[in-house]
C-alpha positions in Angstrom: -0.8 25.9 11.6 0.7 22.4 11.4 2.9 21.2 8.6 1.5 18.2 6.8 3.2 16.0 4.2 1.9 15.8 0.7 0.6 12.3 1.3 -1.5 13.5 4.3 -3.0 16.2 2.2 -3.7 13.8 -0.7 -5.5 11.3 1.5 -7.4 14.1 3.2 -8.5 15.7 -0.1 -9.0 12.4 -1.9 -9.8 9.7 0.7 -9.8 6.1 -0.4 -12.3 3.4 0.5 -14.8 5.7 2.2 -18.1 4.1 3.1 -19.4 0.8 4.5 -19.3 -2.9 3.5 -22.6 -4.8 3.4 -22.3 -8.0 5.4 -18.7 -7.4 6.5 -16.7 -10.2 8.2 -15.4 -7.8 10.8 -16.2 -4.3 12.1 -14.0 -2.2 14.5 -14.7 1.1 16.2 -12.5 3.6 18.0 -12.9 7.0 19.5 -16.3 8.6 20.2 -18.3 11.5 18.9 -18.3 12.9 22.4 -14.5 13.2 22.3 -14.5 14.8 18.8 -13.0 11.9 16.8 -14.5 8.5 15.9 -13.8 5.8 13.3 -15.7 2.7 12.1 -13.7 0.2 10.1 -15.3 -2.5 7.9 -13.3 -5.6 6.7 -14.0 -8.3 4.2 -11.8 -11.3 4.8 -11.6 -14.4 2.5 -9.2 -17.4 3.2 -7.3 -15.3 5.7 -6.7 -12.4 3.3 -8.3 -8.9 3.8 -10.0 -8.5 0.4 -11.7 -5.2 1.1 -11.7 -2.4 3.7 -13.8 0.7 4.1 -14.2 3.3 6.8 -16.5 6.0 8.1 -14.9 8.7 10.3 -15.8 11.9 12.1 -12.9 14.1 12.9 -10.1 16.2 11.5 -8.1 15.9 8.3 -5.5 13.8 10.0 -8.2 11.3 11.1 -9.4 11.0 7.5 -5.9 10.6 6.1 -4.9 8.0 8.8 -8.1 6.0 8.1 -7.7 6.2 4.3 -4.0 5.1 4.3 -4.8 2.3 6.7 -7.3 0.7 4.3 -4.7 0.8 1.6 -2.1 -0.8 3.9 -4.3 -3.8 4.7 -6.2 -4.6 1.5 -4.7 -7.7 0.0 -2.6 -8.6 3.1 -2.9 -11.8 5.2 -4.6 -11.2 8.5 -1.5 -12.4 10.3 0.5 -9.6 8.7 -2.2 -7.1 9.3 -2.1 -7.9 13.0 1.5 -6.6 13.2 0.6 -3.1 12.0 1.2 -0.3 14.6 0.1 3.3 14.8 3.7 4.2 14.0 3.4 2.3 10.7 0.3 4.3 9.8 2.0 7.6 10.6 5.2 6.5 8.7 3.1 5.6 5.6 1.8 9.1 5.6 5.2 10.6 5.8 4.8 11.5 9.4 2.2 13.4 11.4 2.5 16.5 13.7 3.0 15.4 17.3 -0.4 17.0 18.2 -2.1 14.7 15.6 -0.5 11.4 16.4 -3.7 10.3 18.2 -5.3 10.0 14.8 -3.0 7.2 13.8 -3.6 5.6 17.3 -7.3 5.7 16.6 -6.8 3.9 13.3 -4.7 1.2 15.0 -7.3 0.8 17.8 -10.1 0.4 15.2 -8.1 -2.2 13.4 -7.4 -4.1 16.7 -11.1 -3.9 17.5 -12.1 -5.3 14.0 -9.6 -8.2 14.4 -11.0 -9.0 17.8 -14.4 -9.0 16.3 -13.3 -11.3 13.5 -11.7 -13.8 15.9 -14.7 -13.5 18.3 -12.4 -12.2 21.1 -13.7 -10.4 24.2 -13.3 -6.6 23.6 -14.6 -5.2 26.9 -12.1 -3.6 29.3 -11.2 -6.0 32.1 -12.6 -5.0 35.4 -9.1 -4.9 36.9 -7.8 -2.5 34.3 -7.4 1.0 35.6 -8.9 3.9 33.7 -6.5 6.8 34.1 -8.3 9.5 32.0 -12.0 9.5 32.8 -12.7 12.2 30.2 -11.5 10.1 27.3 -11.7 6.6 28.9 -8.0 5.9 28.5 -6.6 3.0 30.5 -3.2 2.6 32.1 -2.4 -0.3 29.7 -3.2 1.9 26.7 -0.9 4.6 28.0 1.9 2.1 28.6 1.5 0.7 25.1 1.7 4.1 23.6 4.8 4.9 25.7 6.5 1.7 24.7 5.5 1.8 21.0 6.3 5.5 20.4 9.1 6.1 22.9 7.0 8.8 24.6 8.8 11.0 27.2 6.4 13.7 28.5 2.8 14.1 29.6 2.3 16.2 26.4 3.5 13.4 24.3 1.0 11.0 25.9 -1.8 13.5 25.4 -0.8 13.9 21.7 -0.9 10.1 21.2 -3.8 9.1 23.4 -5.7 12.3 24.3 -5.3 11.3 27.9 -5.0 14.5 30.0 -6.4 16.7 27.2 -9.6 17.8 28.8 -9.9 18.6 32.6 -6.2 17.7 33.2 -6.8 16.0 36.5 -5.0 12.9 35.4 -1.8 14.6 34.3 0.0 13.7 37.6 -1.0 10.1 37.2 0.3 10.1 33.6 3.6 11.6 34.8 3.9 8.9 37.5 3.3 6.2 34.8 6.0 7.8 32.6 8.5 8.1 35.5 8.0 4.5 36.6 8.3 3.1 33.0 11.5 4.9 32.2 13.1 4.3 35.6 12.7 0.6 35.0 14.0 0.9 31.4 17.0 2.8 32.5 17.7 0.3 35.3 17.7 -2.5 32.8 20.3 -0.9 30.5 24.1 -1.3 31.2 25.7 2.0 32.4 28.0 3.6 29.8 30.9 5.9 30.5 30.9 9.1 28.6 33.5 7.8 26.2 31.5 4.6 25.7 28.4 6.7 25.1 30.1 8.9 22.5 31.5 5.8 20.6 28.0 4.1 20.7 26.3 7.3 19.4 28.8 7.5 16.6 28.3 3.9 15.7 24.5 4.1 15.7 24.5 7.2 13.5 27.0 5.8 11.1 25.6 2.2 10.8 21.8 2.6 11.4 20.7 6.2 10.9 22.8 7.5 8.1 22.2 4.6 5.7 18.4 5.0 6.1 18.5 8.7 5.4 20.8 8.1 2.4 18.1 5.9 0.8 16.0 9.1 0.3 19.0 11.3 -0.8 19.7 12.7 2.6 22.3 12.3 5.3 23.3 13.4 8.8 26.5 14.7 10.4 27.3 14.5 14.0 28.5 17.9 15.2 29.0 17.6 19.0 27.9 15.7 22.1 27.5 17.4 25.5 26.3 14.9 28.1 23.0 13.7 26.8 22.6 16.5 24.1 23.5 15.3 20.6 24.0 18.1 18.1 23.6 17.2 14.4 23.3 18.7 10.9 21.0 17.3 8.3 22.5 17.0 4.8 21.3 16.5 1.3 17.5 16.3 0.7 17.0 16.2 4.5 18.4 19.7 4.9 15.6 22.3 4.7 12.9 19.7 4.4 9.7 20.9 6.0 9.4 17.5 7.8 13.0 17.6 9.1 11.9 18.1 12.7 9.8 14.9 12.5 12.8 13.1 11.0 15.0 14.3 14.0 12.4 13.5 16.7 10.6 10.4 15.4 13.6 8.6 13.7 17.0 10.0 14.8 16.2 10.8 18.5 14.0 7.7 19.0 16.7 5.4 17.5 19.4 6.9 19.8 17.1 6.7 22.8 16.3 3.0 22.1 19.9 2.0 21.5 22.0 4.3 23.7 20.1 6.1 26.4 16.5 7.2 27.0 17.7 10.6 28.2 19.2 11.7 24.8 18.0 14.9 23.2 18.8 15.5 19.5 19.3 19.1 18.5 19.7 20.4 15.0 22.5 22.8 14.2 21.8 25.1 11.3 
């Protein structure tokens, strides 16, 4: 059984803005009934502002919650601001989602993108030269690369959790791994090489100046315990200690921040 935040449970049990809008200015769709999850998003837009948003979805509780919170995030916002929303923003607004359910936030983002393309009369078909990697769920190479870059994905399992690619017959898993290996090899080649001493100093600096201040805003904190090569051992303090969502804080925030700023090979391990 997965751990869900109170906000996820609230939006699942009491979803906001369910239904459809008559004469909408934009409609976006993502997923499919055949794949087990689908979402239809309706927007009303006046003078460049989203004045109303409603949704119809078929799927799990995480899909309902992601769709519900998304409508709250965009109502009253300028379209130009709405265009900047990512699936990570949706998950963060919910207080995090289990890794196995992150594809629900991705579906919300894809439906929003589709609706905005519809509003601006942009072409929404897949280009003929775009490679479909996962035939079962019709996931393209560009969609996988976008998910890897946006969410700092490292493994085939991560990609499956966020995009569903590789989640059916599994034949595309080797292709997904090749995409991951190529992407991260290029990213690592672009980063300046650090000595172990430089790496330790950089990790200390990032934890002290970027990570710790953010955790302190919610009454928590973090303590660096040890560093062994690419393994970073930490203790969570304050309200973060013992929190049921602490593993998501470590993986989605702490580890991702260190991977983006220091090295993509870093693994963060909690010490009890």
